[in-house]
VODOGU-408033 format. One line per 8 residues: number of its first residue (from 1); their letters; for each residue x, y, z of N, C-alpha, C, CB. Coordinates in steps of 0.2 Angstrom, whole numbers, plus 5000, padded with zeros to 4 digits. Glycine has a CB too. Example, Ala and Ser with C-alpha at 12.3 -4.5 7.8 and 13.67 -1.06 7.14 Angstrom:
BEGIN
1> as> 5066,4972,5039,5062,4978,5039,5066,4984,5039,5057,4978,5045 | 5064,4989,5035,5068,4995,5036,5064,5000,5039,5070,4997,5029
//
This chain:
BEGIN
1> mqwdlfch> 4964,5018,5069,4965,5011,5072,4971,5010,5069,4960,5006,5070 | 4973,5002,5072,4980,4999,5074,4981,4995,5068,4980,4995,5080 | 4984,4997,5064,4989,4993,5059,4996,4993,5061,4988,4996,5053 | 4993,4983,5056,5000,4981,5058,5005,4980,5051,4998,4974,5063 | 5012,4982,5051,5015,4982,5044,5019,4977,5044,5019,4988,5042 | 5020,4972,5039,5025,4968,5040,5031,4966,5034,5022,4961,5042 | 5038,4966,5036,5040,4969,5030,5049,4965,5031,5039,4978,5031 | 5051,4960,5025,5057,4959,5027,5062,4963,5022,5057,4953,5027
9> vvdnhgdl> 5069,4964,5024,5076,4967,5022,5077,4963,5019,5081,4968,5026 | 5077,4963,5010,5080,4959,5006,5087,4959,5005,5079,4959,5001 | 5087,4964,5004,5096,4965,5000,5099,4973,4999,5097,4962,4990 | 5095,4977,4998,5097,4983,4996,5092,4991,5001,5097,4983,4987 | 5087,4988,5005,5086,4993,5011,5078,4997,5007,5094,4998,5012 | 5076,4995,5000,5072,4998,4997,5066,4996,5000,5072,4997,4990 | 5065,4988,5003,5058,4986,5006,5057,4993,5011,5059,4978,5010 | 5062,4993,5015,5063,4993,5024,5061,5001,5023,5072,4991,5028
17> gvcwrlaa> 5065,5003,5017,5063,5014,5015,5059,5015,5011,5069,5019,5012 | 5053,5010,5011,5045,5011,5009,5042,5010,5013,5042,5007,5005 | 5042,5002,5018,5038,5004,5023,5037,5009,5028,5040,5000,5026 | 5043,5011,5030,5045,5016,5034,5041,5024,5031,5054,5016,5035 | 5042,5025,5027,5038,5031,5024,5031,5029,5025,5039,5033,5016 | 5028,5024,5022,5022,5024,5024,5018,5021,5032,5020,5021,5018 | 5023,5018,5036,5021,5020,5042,5022,5027,5044,5026,5016,5046 | 5027,5029,5045,5028,5037,5047,5022,5039,5043,5035,5041,5044
25> dlgargea> 5021,5039,5038,5013,5045,5035,5008,5043,5037,5011,5046,5027 | 5005,5036,5038,5001,5034,5043,5000,5038,5051,5003,5029,5045 | 5006,5037,5051,5007,5041,5060,5006,5047,5060,5014,5041,5063 | 5008,5050,5055,5007,5058,5055,4998,5060,5051,5015,5061,5048 | 4996,5056,5053,4987,5054,5049,4984,5053,5055,4985,5047,5043 | 4988,5053,5059,4983,5049,5068,4982,5041,5068,4972,5053,5068 | 4986,5039,5063,4986,5030,5063,4988,5027,5068,4991,5027,5059 | 4989,5021,5070,4994,5018,5078,4996,5014,5073,4990,5014,5088
33> vrlwvddp> 5004,5013,5073,5006,5006,5068,5012,5006,5071,5006,5006,5059 | 5010,4997,5070,5017,4992,5074,5020,4990,5065,5013,4981,5079 | 5028,4994,5066,5030,4989,5061,5033,4983,5063,5035,4992,5056 | 5035,4977,5059,5036,4974,5061,5042,4970,5055,5031,4972,5062 | 5047,4969,5057,5054,4969,5053,5058,4964,5055,5059,4975,5053 | 5063,4959,5051,5066,4955,5053,5073,4958,5053,5066,4949,5049 | 5076,4965,5049,5081,4968,5051,5082,4975,5051,5086,4967,5048 | 5078,4980,5057,5077,4987,5056,5083,4988,5059,5071,4991,5060
41> salawmap> 5091,4986,5058,5097,4991,5056,5100,4999,5053,5099,4989,5054 | 5094,4996,5048,5097,5003,5044,5094,5010,5045,5096,5001,5035 | 5088,5009,5050,5084,5014,5052,5088,5019,5058,5078,5011,5054 | 5093,5016,5060,5097,5018,5063,5101,5026,5060,5099,5013,5064 | 5101,5024,5052,5104,5032,5049,5096,5032,5043,5115,5033,5044 | 5094,5030,5042,5086,5032,5037,5082,5035,5042,5081,5025,5033 | 5081,5033,5051,5077,5036,5054,5077,5037,5061,5071,5034,5052 | 5082,5039,5062,5085,5039,5069,5081,5042,5074,5092,5044,5069
49> qgapgval> 5077,5047,5072,5072,5049,5077,5066,5045,5078,5069,5054,5076 | 5064,5041,5074,5060,5038,5074,5053,5041,5071,5059,5035,5080 | 5047,5040,5073,5041,5043,5070,5035,5043,5076,5038,5038,5064 | 5032,5049,5075,5027,5048,5079,5020,5044,5078,5025,5054,5080 | 5019,5040,5082,5013,5035,5080,5015,5027,5077,5008,5039,5074 | 5022,5025,5079,5024,5019,5074,5029,5016,5080,5028,5022,5065 | 5028,5012,5081,5030,5006,5087,5035,5001,5082,5021,5001,5091 | 5041,5001,5083,5045,4994,5078,5045,4990,5082,5052,4994,5075
57> hgwaeaad> 5044,4983,5079,5046,4978,5083,5051,4972,5078,5039,4976,5086 | 5052,4968,5082,5055,4963,5079,5049,4957,5075,5060,4961,5085 | 5053,4954,5072,5049,4949,5067,5045,4943,5072,5055,4945,5060 | 5052,4942,5076,5049,4936,5082,5043,4934,5084,5051,4938,5088 | 5043,4942,5087,5037,4944,5093,5032,4943,5089,5037,4951,5097 | 5031,4947,5082,5024,4942,5080,5021,4934,5079,5024,4944,5074 | 5026,4931,5078,5026,4924,5078,5022,4921,5085,5033,4921,5076 | 5025,4925,5089,5026,4921,5095,5017,4925,5101,5037,4922,5100
65> aalpgdvv> 5015,4930,5101,5010,4930,5104,5005,4937,5103,5012,4929,5111 | 5009,4939,5097,5005,4948,5097,5000,4946,5093,5009,4956,5092 | 4992,4951,5097,4988,4948,5093,4987,4956,5085,4980,4947,5100 | 4981,4953,5083,4983,4958,5077,4978,4964,5076,4984,4954,5069 | 4981,4968,5076,4976,4974,5075,4970,4977,5070,4980,4978,5074 | 4968,4980,5068,4961,4982,5064,4966,4981,5056,4955,4992,5065 | 4971,4982,5054,4973,4981,5047,4979,4979,5047,4973,4987,5043 | 4980,4975,5041,4987,4971,5042,4989,4972,5034,4986,4961,5043
73> vetfgaap> 4996,4975,5034,4999,4977,5029,5004,4971,5028,5001,4985,5029 | 5002,4965,5021,5010,4962,5022,5014,4966,5015,5011,4951,5020 | 5019,4968,5013,5022,4972,5011,5026,4967,5007,5024,4977,5017 | 5026,4966,4998,5031,4964,4994,5031,4958,4995,5036,4967,4994 | 5026,4953,4998,5024,4947,5000,5028,4946,5006,5026,4942,4995 | 5027,4949,5010,5031,4948,5016,5026,4945,5020,5033,4954,5019 | 5024,4939,5019,5018,4939,5023,5018,4937,5031,5013,4932,5020 | 5014,4940,5034,5014,4938,5041,5016,4933,5045,5008,4939,5043
81> pagfvdrm> 5020,4931,5050,5019,4923,5053,5015,4920,5054,5021,4920,5057 | 5015,4912,5050,5011,4908,5054,5007,4908,5059,5014,4905,5055 | 5009,4911,5064,5004,4910,5071,5001,4916,5072,5007,4909,5079 | 5004,4922,5068,4999,4927,5067,4994,4927,5064,5001,4931,5065 | 4994,4924,5057,4988,4922,5052,4983,4917,5055,4991,4919,5046 | 4986,4914,5061,4981,4911,5063,4976,4914,5068,4983,4906,5066 | 4979,4920,5072,4976,4924,5077,4973,4929,5074,4980,4926,5081 | 4974,4932,5066,4968,4935,5063,4964,4932,5059,4971,4939,5059
89> araprppl> 4962,4925,5060,4959,4922,5056,4952,4918,5063,4964,4918,5051 | 4955,4918,5068,4951,4916,5075,4948,4923,5077,4955,4913,5080 | 4950,4930,5074,4949,4933,5078,4942,4935,5080,4952,4936,5078 | 4938,4938,5086,4933,4939,5084,4929,4944,5078,4931,4940,5090 | 4933,4951,5078,4933,4952,5072,4939,4955,5066,4927,4956,5073 | 4940,4949,5063,4946,4947,5059,4949,4955,5054,4943,4940,5053 | 4957,4956,5053,4959,4961,5055,4957,4960,5044,4967,4962,5060 | 4955,4967,5042,4958,4968,5034,4965,4967,5033,4955,4974,5031
97> winleyls> 4965,4962,5029,4970,4959,5027,4973,4964,5021,4969,4952,5025 | 4979,4968,5019,4981,4970,5012,4986,4967,5011,4983,4978,5011 | 4986,4967,5004,4994,4963,5002,4996,4971,4995,4993,4950,4996 | 5000,4971,4999,5004,4979,4996,5010,4976,4992,5008,4985,5003 | 5008,4978,4985,5013,4977,4980,5018,4980,4978,5011,4976,4975 | 5023,4979,4975,5028,4982,4970,5025,4986,4966,5032,4979,4966 | 5028,4992,4964,5027,4997,4961,5030,4996,4953,5031,5002,4966 | 5025,4996,4949,5023,4994,4940,5021,5000,4937,5016,4988,4939
105> aepyvers> 5024,5000,4932,5019,5004,4926,5015,5000,4921,5023,5011,4923 | 5015,4995,4921,5016,4988,4919,5005,4989,4918,5022,4982,4927 | 5003,4986,4911,4994,4985,4913,4992,4982,4917,4991,4983,4909 | 4995,4976,4919,4991,4972,4925,4992,4975,4931,4993,4964,4927 | 4994,4982,4932,4993,4983,4938,4986,4986,4937,4999,4988,4941 | 4983,4992,4933,4979,4993,4933,4971,4987,4933,4980,4998,4929 | 4972,4981,4929,4968,4975,4931,4967,4971,4938,4971,4970,4927 | 4973,4972,4943,4974,4967,4945,4973,4971,4955,4983,4962,4940
113> hrlpspqr> 4974,4978,4953,4971,4983,4959,4964,4981,4963,4969,4991,4956 | 4966,4981,4969,4960,4980,4973,4956,4972,4971,4955,4986,4971 | 4961,4968,4967,4954,4962,4968,4956,4957,4974,4952,4957,4961 | 4952,4955,4975,4952,4949,4982,4956,4943,4980,4943,4946,4984 | 4960,4939,4987,4961,4933,4986,4960,4931,4990,4966,4932,4984 | 4953,4926,4991,4952,4922,4996,4957,4917,4997,4946,4920,4994 | 4958,4916,5005,4962,4911,5008,4959,4905,5012,4966,4915,5013 | 4963,4899,5012,4959,4892,5013,4956,4895,5021,4965,4884,5014
121> ngltawff> 4959,4900,5026,4958,4900,5032,4949,4904,5033,4965,4904,5034 | 4948,4906,5026,4943,4910,5026,4945,4918,5028,4938,4906,5033 | 4948,4919,5027,4951,4928,5028,4951,4930,5020,4960,4930,5032 | 4952,4935,5017,4953,4938,5012,4961,4941,5011,4947,4943,5012 | 4965,4941,5007,4969,4945,5006,4967,4950,5001,4974,4943,5005 | 4969,4958,5000,4965,4963,4994,4973,4966,4992,4956,4970,4998 | 4973,4963,4985,4979,4968,4982,4979,4975,4981,4981,4967,4977 | 4983,4977,4982,4981,4985,4983,4992,4987,4977,4981,4988,4997
129> ypgftaat> 4988,4991,4972,4995,4992,4967,4996,4997,4967,4996,4991,4961 | 5003,5001,4969,5006,5008,4970,5006,5009,4961,5016,5009,4976 | 5005,5016,4959,5005,5014,4953,5004,5024,4951,4998,5008,4951 | 5004,5023,4945,5006,5032,4941,4999,5033,4938,5014,5033,4933 | 4993,5031,4937,4988,5033,4935,4981,5032,4941,4987,5030,4929 | 4975,5035,4940,4970,5034,4942,4969,5028,4946,4967,5036,4939 | 4968,5023,4942,4965,5017,4942,4970,5011,4945,4964,5015,4934 | 4976,5015,4948,4982,5012,4954,4981,5016,4960,4990,5012,4951
137> ggllread> 4984,5012,4966,4984,5016,4971,4988,5022,4974,4984,5013,4973 | 4992,5023,4966,4995,5030,4967,5003,5027,4972,4988,5038,4972 | 5006,5036,4972,5012,5034,4976,5012,5038,4983,5019,5035,4970 | 5016,5036,4985,5018,5039,4993,5019,5046,4991,5026,5034,4998 | 5015,5050,4997,5016,5057,4996,5015,5062,5003,5009,5059,4990 | 5017,5064,5007,5018,5067,5012,5011,5070,5012,5024,5071,5012 | 5009,5074,5017,5003,5080,5014,5006,5086,5014,4996,5081,5019 | 5010,5087,5016,5015,5096,5018,5021,5093,5010,5022,5098,5031
145> lmtrraaf> 5023,5089,5008,5027,5086,5003,5030,5092,5001,5024,5082,4997 | 5024,5093,4995,5026,5100,4991,5026,5105,4994,5022,5102,4986 | 5023,5107,5000,5025,5113,5002,5032,5113,5004,5022,5114,5007 | 5034,5111,5007,5040,5108,5010,5046,5111,5003,5039,5098,5012 | 5045,5108,4998,5047,5107,4993,5050,5114,4991,5042,5104,4989 | 5046,5119,4989,5043,5127,4986,5048,5127,4992,5033,5132,4987 | 5047,5130,4998,5050,5131,5005,5059,5130,5003,5046,5125,5011 | 5062,5124,5000,5068,5123,5003,5074,5127,4998,5070,5116,5004
153> dadawlag> 5079,5128,5000,5084,5133,5000,5089,5126,4998,5086,5138,5008 | 5091,5127,4991,5094,5122,4992,5103,5124,4993,5092,5117,4985 | 5104,5130,4991,5111,5135,4993,5113,5133,5001,5110,5145,4992 | 5107,5133,5003,5109,5133,5015,5108,5125,5013,5099,5138,5025 | 5107,5121,5012,5107,5114,5013,5115,5112,5011,5101,5110,5007 | 5114,5113,5006,5122,5113,5002,5127,5114,5008,5124,5119,4995 | 5125,5121,5007,5133,5124,5013,5133,5120,5021,5132,5136,5015 | 5127,5118,5024,5127,5114,5027,5130,5108,5028,5123,5114,5026
161> rglqrrpg> 5132,5105,5023,5137,5101,5022,5144,5101,5020,5134,5098,5019 | 5144,5107,5018,5151,5108,5019,5152,5109,5009,5155,5101,5024 | 5146,5110,5007,5149,5108,4998,5145,5117,4997,5143,5098,4993 | 5147,5120,4991,5145,5126,4988,5146,5123,4980,5150,5132,4991 | 5141,5126,4977,5139,5126,4969,5144,5131,4965,5131,5128,4968 | 5149,5129,4960,5152,5133,4958,5147,5138,4952,5159,5129,4956 | 5150,5142,4951,5147,5148,4945,5145,5143,4938,5156,5155,4943 | 5140,5141,4936,5141,5138,4929,5139,5130,4933,5150,5140,4925
169> ervvslfc> 5141,5127,4936,5141,5122,4940,5136,5117,4939,5141,5123,4946 | 5135,5109,4937,5128,5107,4937,5129,5103,4946,5126,5101,4929 | 5124,5099,4948,5123,5096,4953,5121,5089,4951,5117,5100,4957 | 5125,5084,4953,5122,5079,4950,5124,5074,4956,5126,5077,4942 | 5115,5070,4957,5117,5067,4964,5116,5059,4959,5112,5068,4973 | 5120,5054,4965,5120,5048,4962,5118,5043,4966,5127,5046,4959 | 5114,5037,4964,5111,5032,4968,5112,5026,4964,5105,5034,4970 | 5114,5022,4964,5115,5014,4959,5117,5009,4962,5119,5013,4953
177> ypeapvpa> 5115,5004,4957,5116,4997,4959,5125,4995,4958,5111,4991,4954 | 5125,4990,4959,5133,4990,4957,5136,4988,4949,5136,4984,4961 | 5128,4986,4947,5131,4984,4940,5130,4991,4933,5126,4977,4937 | 5130,4997,4940,5130,5003,4935,5136,5005,4929,5129,5010,4939 | 5137,5007,4925,5142,5008,4920,5147,5014,4923,5138,5010,4914 | 5147,5015,4928,5149,5022,4931,5157,5024,4928,5150,5020,4941 | 5159,5019,4926,5168,5024,4925,5164,5028,4917,5179,5017,4923 | 5160,5026,4913,5158,5027,4906,5153,5034,4909,5154,5019,4901
185> lldalaga> 5149,5035,4913,5145,5041,4917,5150,5046,4919,5141,5039,4924 | 5155,5045,4923,5161,5048,4924,5164,5050,4918,5166,5045,4928 | 5166,5047,4916,5169,5051,4908,5165,5057,4906,5168,5047,4901 | 5159,5054,4905,5154,5059,4898,5153,5064,4906,5143,5053,4892 | 5152,5065,4912,5150,5072,4915,5158,5076,4916,5146,5071,4924 | 5163,5073,4914,5170,5077,4915,5170,5082,4909,5178,5072,4915 | 5165,5082,4905,5167,5084,4899,5163,5094,4900,5161,5078,4892 | 5159,5093,4908,5155,5099,4908,5156,5102,4916,5148,5098,4906
193> ptlllatp> 5158,5107,4919,5156,5110,4925,5153,5105,4931,5152,5115,4924 | 5154,5099,4935,5151,5096,4937,5152,5096,4944,5152,5091,4935 | 5149,5095,4951,5150,5092,4956,5143,5088,4956,5152,5097,4960 | 5149,5082,4958,5145,5073,4957,5143,5072,4965,5152,5065,4954 | 5139,5072,4969,5137,5067,4975,5134,5061,4976,5135,5070,4980 | 5141,5058,4978,5139,5049,4977,5137,5049,4985,5147,5041,4973 | 5131,5045,4984,5128,5040,4990,5135,5036,4992,5120,5035,4987 | 5135,5035,4999,5138,5029,5004,5139,5022,5000,5134,5028,5011
201> gsvaasvr> 5141,5019,5002,5144,5012,5001,5146,5009,4994,5139,5007,5003 | 5144,5005,4991,5145,5003,4984,5148,5009,4979,5138,5001,4982 | 5141,5012,4980,5141,5019,4973,5149,5023,4976,5130,5027,4973 | 5150,5025,4981,5156,5028,4985,5163,5024,4982,5154,5027,4994 | 5162,5020,4983,5169,5014,4981,5170,5014,4974,5169,5006,4983 | 5163,5014,4970,5163,5014,4963,5168,5020,4960,5155,5014,4959 | 5165,5029,4964,5167,5034,4960,5177,5034,4964,5160,5043,4963 | 5177,5033,4968,5184,5034,4971,5189,5029,4968,5184,5032,4979
209> avlgdslq> 5185,5021,4965,5190,5018,4962,5192,5023,4954,5186,5009,4962 | 5187,5026,4953,5189,5029,4945,5192,5033,4946,5185,5031,4940 | 5190,5039,4949,5193,5046,4951,5200,5047,4956,5187,5051,4954 | 5199,5041,4961,5206,5040,4966,5204,5046,4969,5214,5040,4962 | 5210,5046,4973,5208,5050,4978,5210,5057,4977,5211,5047,4983 | 5211,5062,4973,5208,5066,4971,5203,5069,4970,5209,5066,4970 | 5197,5064,4967,5189,5062,4968,5188,5070,4961,5185,5064,4980 | 5193,5069,4957,5193,5073,4949,5194,5071,4946,5196,5077,4948
217> rgalraal> 5191,5073,4940,5192,5072,4932,5191,5077,4927,5189,5066,4931 | 5196,5081,4924,5191,5086,4917,5189,5091,4924,5182,5080,4912 | 5182,5092,4921,5176,5097,4924,5173,5096,4930,5171,5097,4921 | 5174,5088,4932,5171,5084,4937,5174,5083,4945,5172,5077,4934 | 5171,5087,4948,5173,5085,4956,5168,5082,4958,5175,5090,4962 | 5170,5077,4962,5165,5072,4968,5163,5074,4975,5168,5065,4968 | 5161,5073,4978,5160,5073,4985,5158,5066,4986,5156,5079,4987 | 5161,5063,4992,5157,5058,4994,5153,5060,5002,5162,5051,4995
225> lpwltqrd> 5146,5057,5000,5141,5058,5007,5144,5055,5012,5134,5056,5006 | 5141,5056,5017,5138,5048,5023,5131,5047,5022,5138,5049,5033 | 5127,5043,5027,5122,5040,5025,5117,5046,5028,5121,5032,5028 | 5113,5047,5024,5108,5051,5026,5101,5048,5026,5108,5055,5023 | 5097,5053,5032,5090,5052,5033,5085,5054,5028,5089,5055,5037 | 5079,5049,5027,5076,5048,5022,5073,5055,5022,5071,5043,5023 | 5073,5061,5025,5071,5067,5023,5077,5071,5020,5068,5069,5029 | 5084,5069,5025,5089,5072,5021,5092,5069,5014,5093,5072,5025
233> ydhllwss> 5088,5064,5011,5090,5062,5006,5084,5065,5000,5091,5055,5007 | 5078,5067,5004,5073,5073,4997,5077,5078,4996,5063,5077,4999 | 5079,5079,5002,5086,5087,5001,5091,5086,4996,5091,5090,5010 | 5092,5081,4994,5100,5079,4991,5095,5080,4983,5106,5069,4994 | 5092,5076,4983,5086,5077,4976,5083,5084,4975,5079,5072,4977 | 5081,5089,4979,5080,5094,4977,5086,5100,4979,5074,5093,4979 | 5091,5097,4979,5096,5102,4978,5102,5101,4971,5100,5103,4985 | 5099,5093,4967,5103,5094,4962,5098,5094,4955,5108,5088,4963
241> dlnfvrge> 5102,5096,4950,5099,5097,4943,5097,5090,4941,5104,5100,4938 | 5101,5084,4944,5102,5078,4939,5102,5071,4945,5112,5080,4934 | 5099,5070,4942,5097,5064,4951,5096,5057,4945,5086,5066,4959 | 5102,5053,4945,5103,5044,4947,5100,5042,4951,5110,5041,4948 | 5094,5038,4949,5090,5034,4957,5090,5028,4954,5081,5037,4960 | 5087,5024,4961,5088,5016,4959,5084,5013,4961,5093,5013,4960 | 5078,5007,4960,5074,5003,4966,5069,5007,4967,5078,5002,4973 | 5063,5007,4972,5058,5010,4971,5058,5017,4975,5053,5006,4972
249> dsfvraqw> 5059,5016,4982,5059,5024,4985,5063,5029,4983,5059,5024,4993 | 5067,5029,4981,5073,5033,4980,5070,5039,4971,5082,5026,4978 | 5068,5030,4966,5065,5033,4962,5059,5035,4961,5065,5031,4959 | 5052,5036,4967,5046,5041,4971,5049,5046,4969,5045,5040,4979 | 5055,5047,4973,5056,5052,4976,5057,5058,4972,5061,5051,4979 | 5062,5055,4967,5065,5059,4961,5059,5063,4958,5067,5053,4956 | 5054,5058,4956,5048,5060,4954,5045,5068,4957,5044,5054,4955 | 5047,5066,4965,5043,5072,4967,5047,5079,4966,5042,5070,4975
257> agapfvwh> 5053,5077,4966,5057,5082,4967,5058,5088,4958,5065,5078,4970 | 5055,5084,4954,5054,5088,4948,5057,5091,4946,5050,5090,4947 | 5066,5088,4945,5072,5089,4942,5072,5082,4938,5079,5091,4948 | 5077,5083,4932,5077,5076,4928,5080,5071,4932,5081,5077,4921 | 5079,5066,4930,5083,5059,4933,5081,5055,4929,5082,5057,4941 | 5087,5048,4932,5086,5044,4928,5086,5038,4933,5090,5045,4923 | 5083,5032,4929,5080,5027,4935,5084,5021,4934,5071,5024,4936 | 5089,5018,4938,5092,5012,4937,5088,5005,4942,5099,5014,4939
265> iypqhdga> 5085,5002,4937,5079,4997,4939,5081,4990,4942,5075,4996,4933 | 5078,4988,4948,5082,4983,4950,5083,4975,4945,5080,4982,4957 | 5087,4975,4945,5088,4969,4940,5088,4963,4942,5094,4970,4937 | 5082,4959,4938,5079,4953,4938,5084,4947,4933,5071,4954,4936 | 5084,4940,4938,5088,4937,4934,5086,4932,4925,5091,4932,4940 | 5079,4935,4926,5077,4933,4918,5074,4938,4914,5071,4927,4918 | 5079,4943,4917,5077,4950,4911,5071,4952,4911,5078,4950,4904 | 5066,4950,4916,5059,4953,4917,5059,4963,4916,5058,4950,4927
273> heaklaaf> 5065,4965,4920,5066,4971,4924,5063,4977,4915,5078,4973,4928 | 5069,4973,4908,5068,4975,4903,5060,4978,4900,5072,4971,4901 | 5054,4974,4901,5048,4976,4901,5046,4982,4906,5045,4970,4902 | 5048,4979,4913,5045,4986,4917,5050,4991,4917,5043,4985,4924 | 5056,4992,4914,5057,5000,4913,5054,5001,4907,5063,5002,4912 | 5051,4998,4902,5050,5001,4894,5043,5002,4896,5050,4995,4886 | 5042,4999,4901,5031,5002,4901,5033,5008,4905,5022,4997,4907 | 5037,5007,4909,5036,5016,4914,5038,5022,4909,5042,5017,4923
281> lgrflada> 5045,5021,4904,5048,5026,4899,5040,5028,4895,5054,5021,4894 | 5036,5023,4893,5030,5020,4889,5026,5027,4890,5026,5012,4892 | 5024,5026,4899,5018,5032,4902,5024,5039,4903,5014,5029,4910 | 5028,5038,4906,5031,5045,4906,5034,5050,4899,5038,5043,4909 | 5037,5045,4895,5038,5049,4889,5031,5050,4884,5045,5044,4884 | 5025,5049,4886,5021,5050,4880,5018,5053,4877,5018,5048,4880 | 5019,5058,4880,5018,5065,4876,5024,5072,4877,5010,5069,4879 | 5028,5067,4877,5038,5071,4878,5038,5074,4870,5048,5063,4880
289> ppalarac> 5040,5079,4870,5044,5079,4861,5048,5074,4860,5051,5086,4860 | 5047,5073,4854,5051,5068,4851,5060,5066,4850,5048,5069,4846 | 5060,5072,4851,5068,5070,4852,5071,5071,4859,5073,5074,4848 | 5067,5071,4864,5068,5073,4870,5066,5064,4872,5062,5082,4875 | 5061,5062,4871,5059,5054,4871,5065,5049,4869,5052,5052,4864 | 5068,5050,4862,5073,5047,4858,5080,5051,4864,5072,5050,4847 | 5082,5053,4867,5086,5055,4872,5086,5052,4876,5086,5061,4874 | 5079,5052,4880,5080,5049,4888,5079,5042,4885,5074,5053,4895
297> tglwrtwn> 5075,5038,4884,5075,5030,4881,5083,5029,4881,5072,5030,4871 | 5088,5033,4878,5092,5028,4874,5099,5030,4881,5093,5030,4863 | 5098,5035,4884,5100,5035,4891,5098,5032,4896,5098,5039,4893 | 5093,5031,4897,5090,5026,4903,5093,5018,4899,5079,5027,4905 | 5092,5018,4893,5092,5010,4891,5103,5009,4894,5089,5010,4878 | 5104,5013,4892,5112,5012,4893,5116,5013,4897,5114,5015,4891 | 5110,5017,4903,5112,5015,4911,5110,5011,4915,5110,5019,4915 | 5104,5007,4910,5104,5000,4912,5106,4993,4909,5099,4999,4914
305> gfdrgsga> 5112,4995,4905,5113,4989,4902,5110,4984,4896,5111,4987,4907 | 5106,4988,4894,5100,4984,4887,5106,4988,4879,5088,4989,4887 | 5108,4995,4882,5108,4996,4874,5118,4997,4872,5103,5005,4871 | 5121,4992,4877,5130,4995,4879,5134,4989,4878,5131,4998,4889 | 5139,4990,4880,5143,4986,4880,5146,4985,4889,5150,4989,4873 | 5153,4985,4889,5154,4984,4897,5159,4989,4897,5156,4977,4900 | 5160,4992,4906,5164,4995,4909,5165,5001,4906,5169,4993,4909 | 5170,5003,4905,5173,5011,4903,5173,5009,4896,5182,5014,4907
313> sttwpslp> 5171,5004,4890,5172,5005,4884,5165,5005,4883,5175,5000,4881 | 5157,5008,4887,5150,5011,4884,5153,5018,4880,5143,5014,4892 | 5150,5018,4876,5148,5022,4872,5141,5029,4874,5148,5017,4867 | 5142,5034,4877,5138,5036,4881,5136,5041,4877,5140,5038,4887 | 5128,5041,4879,5122,5044,4874,5121,5052,4878,5113,5037,4874 | 5122,5056,4872,5121,5064,4874,5117,5063,4879,5118,5070,4868 | 5116,5066,4885,5112,5069,4887,5107,5074,4885,5113,5069,4889 | 5099,5074,4887,5093,5077,4884,5095,5084,4886,5085,5075,4888
321> dddawrrh> 5091,5087,4882,5090,5095,4882,5089,5096,4890,5083,5098,4876 | 5092,5099,4893,5091,5101,4900,5084,5105,4901,5097,5106,4902 | 5082,5111,4896,5077,5115,4898,5069,5112,4897,5078,5121,4894 | 5071,5105,4891,5065,5104,4890,5064,5096,4895,5065,5104,4881 | 5072,5096,4896,5069,5087,4901,5066,5092,4906,5077,5081,4906 | 5069,5097,4909,5066,5097,4915,5057,5102,4915,5073,5100,4920 | 5056,5103,4912,5049,5105,4909,5046,5098,4908,5049,5110,4901 | 5048,5096,4906,5043,5088,4904,5042,5086,4911,5048,5082,4900
329> cgswrdrl> 5048,5086,4916,5048,5080,4922,5043,5086,4927,5058,5078,4926 | 5043,5091,4926,5038,5097,4931,5031,5096,4928,5041,5107,4930 | 5030,5096,4922,5023,5093,4920,5021,5085,4922,5023,5092,4912 | 5028,5080,4922,5025,5075,4925,5022,5074,4932,5030,5072,4924 | 5028,5078,4935,5025,5080,4942,5017,5081,4944,5029,5087,4944 | 5016,5087,4939,5008,5088,4941,5004,5083,4939,5005,5095,4939 | 5005,5080,4932,5002,5075,4933,5001,5069,4938,5001,5075,4930 | 5006,5069,4940,5006,5062,4947,5003,5065,4953,5015,5060,4951
337> lsvpdlta> 5001,5072,4953,4999,5077,4960,4991,5077,4959,5002,5087,4959 | 4988,5073,4954,4981,5074,4951,4979,5067,4953,4980,5077,4943 | 4985,5063,4956,4979,5056,4959,4981,5056,4965,4981,5047,4958 | 4976,5053,4970,4975,5053,4977,4982,5051,4978,4969,5049,4981 | 4986,5051,4984,4992,5047,4985,4991,5040,4988,4996,5051,4990 | 4996,5036,4990,4994,5030,4991,4993,5030,4998,4997,5025,4988 | 4993,5034,5005,4990,5032,5009,4984,5034,5011,4993,5032,5013 | 4983,5041,5008,4975,5043,5008,4969,5036,5003,4976,5051,5002
345> qllrfvre> 4973,5034,5001,4970,5029,4995,4968,5022,5000,4977,5027,4988 | 4974,5019,5003,4974,5014,5008,4967,5016,5013,4981,5014,5011 | 4967,5021,5017,4963,5026,5021,4956,5023,5020,4964,5033,5018 | 4955,5026,5013,4948,5026,5009,4948,5018,5011,4948,5030,4999 | 4952,5014,5005,4949,5006,5005,4945,5003,5013,4957,5001,5004 | 4951,5007,5018,4948,5002,5024,4942,5004,5027,4953,5002,5028 | 4941,5011,5025,4934,5014,5028,4929,5010,5023,4934,5024,5026 | 4929,5008,5016,4925,5005,5013,4923,4999,5015,4925,5006,5007
353> kg> 4928,4994,5016,4927,4987,5020,4924,4989,5027,4936,4983,5021 | 4925,4993,5029,4920,4992,5036,4927,4990,5042,4914,4983,5035
//
């Protein structure tokens, strides 16, 4: 089928990251995809080789004359241009219109998944919600992801970037928004042998501002990474003992990595992100040992600014027990693997709707 995916780049490339993974996964499963995006510049480092079956187009092209395909996916509220929607309504066989929403663990997701939204022009847009349970659309996961994960050599990947884990050293990846209490985290990590791998941009700038040009403090040493492709970002997560991630795309990939992780949720001005964080923690830690649940909750809330002061004065909570945390993350991943992946569910939904 011919799929049209519409994506707006808002501020942190997260929307584009999710859209590209979906487009590439559809292409890998034999579908033809046109990705319409207003700012594709980040794909130069995110996906420099492109993907089979995926054609990249500018937003203006869709507005002007493009004819819709079989399926139109509006991602994260990025509604197609009015002219394109008008051509959808006038098509002899109108496309199936899917409104792909943001990932959330909140209860409304299961209630709203797959509900119709009739439009004034006679079309119907269908809500499709990613999620963590069988009553949702699942999570993005390539068919070969776990096979690649099992065959991955972390030491070889690190060595290929001039990095080497020293005996007894933990590896920590860091990807967060500028609001995160990075100085307090670095102080806490400096107490044990740690190799910190900082992603480029604001994260690398924050790390350098705290550690200086030496990029060292106590038992902590840091390395500033270059921009990574999506596949190499997965490799970074697979090479690390602890992953600090943010937004949606890296958050999902950290769960597939199966290692301990800490999520920096996208901050919202009305404070709605606190409820979203609590909803996920409620699901993620529902069957965790009580000590682990308390430690994870305190750490995640501190990292997101809910239980702390400001800046370097933060009182940093103790990290959860490594073994218990790792076992729980592995069990959580196994549970997620029991839910059909997002792309497979989209394909099934389209077939159901004819």
